[in-house]
N, C-alpha and C positions, 0 to 999 in steps of 0.2 A: 504493500500500500504506500510505501515511501520510496520516492525515486532516489537514484544514486546521488544526484545533485538536486536537492529538493528546494531548499530555501537558504537565504543568506541573512545573518544577523550582523548589524554594524553598530558601533558605539561612537557617538560624538558628543559635543557639548549639550545638545538638546536632549539626549537620552539614547535609548536603544530603538533601532529601526529593523524592520523585517521586510524582505522582498521575496517573492516567489521566483524560482528559476525555471519557469515553464514545466513544472512538474505535472505528472499525469493526473494526479488526484487533487491537486491544488493545495494552497496554504490558507487556513481559515483563522480569522481573529475575531473573537467574541461572536462566533456563529455566522460570520460573513466571509465569503471567499474574496481575498484581496486581489486586485489587479495591478496595483502599483505599490511602490515603497511606502510602508505604513509605520507611523510612530507608535510605539507601545507605551503603556503605562503599567504600574505595578499590579493593577487589577485585571490586565488583559489575559484571556485564555487563548492559547494558540493550539491549533490542531493540525498535525501532519499525519495524513492517513487516519489511523485509529488511535494515534498517540496524542495525549493532551499534555501541554506544557504550560508552566506559569513562571513568572519572574519572581525573584526574591530580592528585596531591597537590603541595603546595609552590608553589601560585600566589601570587605576591607581593601581588596585589590582593584576595585573599580570605582569610578566616580558615582555620585548619587544617580539613581535610576529614574527620578521623577522628571517628567517632561518640563519643558520651559513653561513659564506662566501663561504665555499666549496660546499654548497647545494643550494645556492640562485639562483632563476630563475629571469631573467630580465623581468618584465612584459611589454608586448607590449601595445602600446597606443590603447585605444578603441575609436571608433568614432560613434556617433549617426546618425540617419537618416538625409538625406539631402533634400528630397522632399516628399511631401504627395499628395494624390489624394483622394477626398471624396469617401468612399466605396459605397455610395448609389447614386452617380452621374448618371444621365440618360444615357442610352446606346447611343443615338445619340450624346450626348456631348463627351462621351468617344471615339467614332469613329472619330468625326469631329473637336473637339475643338483644335485649334492650330496646326492642322495637314496639311501637304502638301497633294495634291491629291494622290501621290504614297503611302504615309504613311497611309492615310485613307483607301486606297484600300487594303493594306496589313492587316490592322486591321480587316476590314470587311471580307476578305477572310479567315483569321484564325478563326474567330468566326463562319462563315458559315460552314467551315469544321468540327469544333467542334460540332456544332448543329446537323449536319447530323449524326455524330458518336453517340452522346448522345441519339438521337431518338430511338436507338436500345437497350439501356441499360435497365436492370431490377433490379439493385442493386447498393448500394453506393460503394461497392467494385469495380465493373466494372467501374463505373463512375470515381472513383479515378484514376485508371490506364489510362483511356482515356484522362482525363484532362492533366496529366503529359506528356503523349505521344504527344499530340498536342501542348503543351507548347514547348517541345523540337523541334518539327517541325517548329514552328513559329520563333524560335531563332536559327535555324540551322546555320545561317551565323556567329554566335558567336564562333563556334568551338565546341570541345568536352568537354572542362573543365567546364561543367555545371552540377549543382545538383538541384534537385527539390523535393518537398514533399507536402503532404496534411495532415494538422493537423485538426482533427474533434472535434467538441463539445467544451464546456467550459473547459474541461480538456485537450484540445489540444492533443488528442490521435493521434499518427502517423499512419494514415490509409494506406499510400503508400509513397514510395520515389524512386528516380532514381538517379544514377544507383544503383542497389542493391548490386553490387560488392564492393561498398564503404560504410562506415558508413554514416548515415544521418547527414546533416550539419546544421540543423535548430537551430535558437536562440529562446528559449522559452521566453526570455525577449521581443524580438520584436514581437513574436507571441501574447503574452498577451497584449502588447501595441496596436497592430492592432485590436485585438478582442474587447478591451474596447473602443478605439477611433472610430472604424468603419471607418478607413481611410487606404488606401493603402500606403505603406511606402517604400521609396527608400533609401538604405544605401550604402555609398561609403567610402572606407578607406581614411582617411585624410580630410574628410569634416565635419565641425562642425554642430551639431544639438542639439536637446533637449531631446533625449532618449538614455539611456545607454543600448546597446544590450548585455552586458556582454562580457566575453572573448571568448565565444564559436566560434564566427565568425573568429576571428584572429587565434584561435587554429586550425581551419579547413583550414586556408589559403585563406579565402574568401576575395576578394577585392571589390566586388560589389554584392548587394543582393536586391531583391524585395519581399515584403510581402503584400499580398492583402486579404481582408476579403471576404468570400463567403456570400454575403448579398443580400437579396431580401425582399422588403416590410418591411424593418426595422429589420428583423430577421437574425441573423448571425449564419451560420451553421459550420463555421470553417475558417481556414486560409491556403492559398497556398503560398509556398515560392519558389523562383527561384534565384539561386546565381551562381556567376562565380568566379573562382580562378585565381591565378596569370597567366599571359600570355593571358588572355582574355580581350577584351575591356570592358569598364565599361558600365553599363546600364544607360539610360537617362530617363527623365520624360515621353517621348513618349512611351518607352518600358513599363514603369510602367502602363500607361493607357491601353495598350494592355493586360497586365496580369490582371488588374482589370476588363476589359471587359470580358475576358474569365472566370474569377472567378464569375462574375455576372451571365453569361449565365449558368454556372454550378449550381449556387444556385437556379436558376429557375427550373432546372431539378430535383434537390434534393427536392424542394417543390412539384413538380409534383409526384415524387416517393412517398412522404409522403401521399399526397392526395389519390394516388392509393391504398396505403396500408390501409388507413382508409376505403376506399370504399370496399376493399376486406374483411377487418375485419368486417365491418358492414354486408356485405352479408353473411359471415360465421356465425356471431352471429344470424343474422335474421333467417337464415335457421334452426338453432337450437331452437331459441325462438319460431318460428312459430309452432313448434311441441309441445311446452309447454303452450304458452300463446295465448289468443285471439289476433287477428291481430292488434287491436289498441294499446295494451300494447307492443307487440313485436316490432312494428314500432318505438315507443318511446325509448325503451331500446336499440335498435340497433344503434341509433344515438349518444349514450353516450360514452365517452372515457372509462368508466368502468361501473361497476354495482352499482354506487353510488345511483341510484334512489331507490334501494331496500336495505336499510341498514339492517344488521342482527339485529333482535329485537324480543322481546317476544310479541305475540299478545294475547289479552284477549280471542278472540274466532275466530276460523275458522271452516268451515264445510268440513269434509273429506268423500270422497266416495271411496270405494274399491270394485272392481269387480274381480271375480276369477272363472276359469272354474272348474266345479264340476267333480271329478274323472279324472282329466287330466292325471295323471301318468298312470293309467290303459288304458285310451284311446290311449295315445301316444305310449305305448308299443305294441299295436296291429296295428299300422299304419307305413307306410314308413316315414322316416324322412322328405323327401321333402313334403309329404302331410301334416304333422304336421305343418311345417313352413308356408306352403301356407295358411292353415286354420287360423293360428294365425295372419298372416298378413291381411287376409280377415277380421277377427274380429276387430283388432285394427284400420284398415282402416275405419270401420264403427263407432266404439265407440269414437275415438278421436275427430272427428268433432262435435259430439253431446256435448261433454264436453265443447269444445271451444265456441260453439254456445250459451251455457247458462252461459258464463262468468266464466267458470272454468279454472283451470290451470292443465295440465297433469304433475304431479310431476315426475312419473317414470313408466316404465314397469318392472315388476318383473316376468320373465318367462311368464306364462299365466295370470298374474294378472295386473290390471291397478289401479294406485293410483292417484286420482284427488283431488284438493283442491279448495274450493270456499270461497271468501271473502279475498283473498290475491293473489298477492301483493297489489291489490287495494281493498279498502273497498267496500262492497256490502250489502246494508240493506235488500236485498232479497236473500241472499246466501243460505238459507235453502230451499226456494221454488225452486231456480235454481238447486240445487243438486237433489232434488226429481224428478223434471221434467226431468232432464238428466237421472236419473236412470230408469224412466219409458220408455223413448225413447230407452235407451240402450237395455232393455229387448225386446222391440218391434223389434229393428233392428236385434237382434240375431234370433228371430223367423222368420223374413224375409229371413235371410241367410239360415235357415234350410229348408224353403220351396222353395227356388230358387237356389242359387249358391251351397248349400251343399246338394241338393236333391240327394238321392241315397247313401249318406255317413252317417256314424255315426256322428251326429252333436255335436258341443260343446254347452253346456248349462251353463250359469253363475249364480252365486249367487252374490248379491250386498248388501252392508251395508252402511248406512249413519249415521254419528255421529258428534257431535259438541263439541268443547272445546278449551282450550288454546293450543298454540303451539309456537315454535320458527321457524322463517323463515329467509332465506338468501341464498346467493350463496356459495356453499360448494364444495371443491375439490382442485386439483392442478391447478396452473396458466394455464397449457395447456388444462385443461378440467374442467371448472367451470360449475356447474349445480345448478339451483334453486331448493330448496327442503324445506320441513318442517319436523321438528323433535319434538318429545314429546310423552307423554303418550296417548294423544288423538288418535294418529295414531295406537298405540298398541291396544287400546280398539276397535277401528273400525275394526281392523284385527280380533279380537275375534268374533265380530258380523258377519263378513263376513264368518268366518269358519262355523258358525251355519246356514247360509242361504242355503236353498235347491235349486236345479236347477230351474231357472226361478223365483226365489223369491227375494224380496227386504225386508230387515230388517232395521228398524230404532230404534235408542235408545230412551229412555224416554225423553231425553233432546230435541230431534228433535220433538217428538210428542207433547210435551208441547207447543212448539212454533207454530206448524202447525195443532193443533187438529181440527180447524175449516175447514180445506180444505183437510185433508187426510182421506181417507177411509181405516181403518185398521181393523184387526181381533181382537176380544176380547174373552177372556182375553189375555193379553200379554204372550209371551213365557217366560220361565225361562231358560237362557243359562248358562251352567256350564263352568267356566273358571279355569285355573290352578292357576292364581295369584289373580284375582279379586273376586273369589267365584261366587255365582249366580248373574247374571245380567238379567234385563228384556229387552225384545225386542218385537217390534210390527211388524207384517207382513202387508205390504202395499198391499191393493187390488186395489187402484186407486186414482184418483185425483178428489176432489169434487168442488173446486173453488179456488179463489185467495184472497189475502189480500184486494185488491181493492173492489172485489165483497162483501166481508164481511162488509166493511165499508159502502157501498151503502145500504146493507140490513138493517143496524142499522139506517141509516138516514131515 
């Protein structure tokens, strides 16, 4: 919020001057943005970005800071808050405590009207304007010289203010005090208290002001202020209770909005994750505020499966686009559930190819078996499509490769679209194996065969696959599944 070269202070015989150096957010003195070199006095409040500065007189190393007689301003007296109300006081107490029946009825009516209006809102922006509108309605008898605003968050960002034809009249000093103390604050000119609200209230001509925290269940979302200028009767403590009551009601709706946004976010994330992860993992990830459950890290070993349609370019060129898309959707509709059923993660779809990973994000000591079982079922499902839904059409036939090795995994992408993925040379090598797989064929690397030699039925000798970067690599053609790790252990015993 503060530029590298924001403002310059200079000292001369007249006093201290300040000038803005074309900063992005401006230099403000006593609530006004300065456009030229300005003389300060000891009561001046300077704001750079969100930082408030003030001068202190009596420094031994500098001349007196008072302006020259011709330019001196007479500082107006500042008066701190006169009354406070606990920000988290119960709503029944805020309605009834110390109130005559007519006053209690007015408070309750104002809150009910606000509740009815807030029930239709869908954003904090809409909520802000509704709160201020109903505040002015509740205090219509005070006349027109009223100003209000809503300061949101710990930074007290001015979300809305009324009337927009006038500059906002808020005191950030009182706002910060209310935010930290969690108490509604009533300030009146000429009444002593224990908080200095700075000169901003007097500079705006304010004679009476109320500041209330938007607080619910101990969490403060912001501060609402409501003030009156000269010619308007002063606010009393009963008025402060009404403002706090409406602020509390607004805080409840802010909490509801946040909960709704969390649910929408979880639903959106879950819909994406369900397409990538098995349901048990997707459910857990969707409930997290971010993707901290899957830190980006290097894994010693994952098992990668890639399937790809053989001769897809030639097939697609001879078909109508709608037919190509329909058959691709048919294929992925069959293949994806198979991967998820065997605890695999669908990393991505690349045109007519599918990339799946086993053994992450959650470890799986049977990741190799699960990948091979998925590959066998995938080939079977394509055969079923060929004999049923694709009957009479030129079918898609896929080649599948399975390889294992190290990789890096994590969520990658822009904040608006984060996707879980794995990267590394293991994926590249699996792609080389897949390129060599014939239609309807499953190729596995020696690393996979070494781990599953007891349960895989493969052709011998292995193939030699020529690659551009890795040279000749061996690959085994899978004919079927002979057994499982558990069966092998039972046979030994």
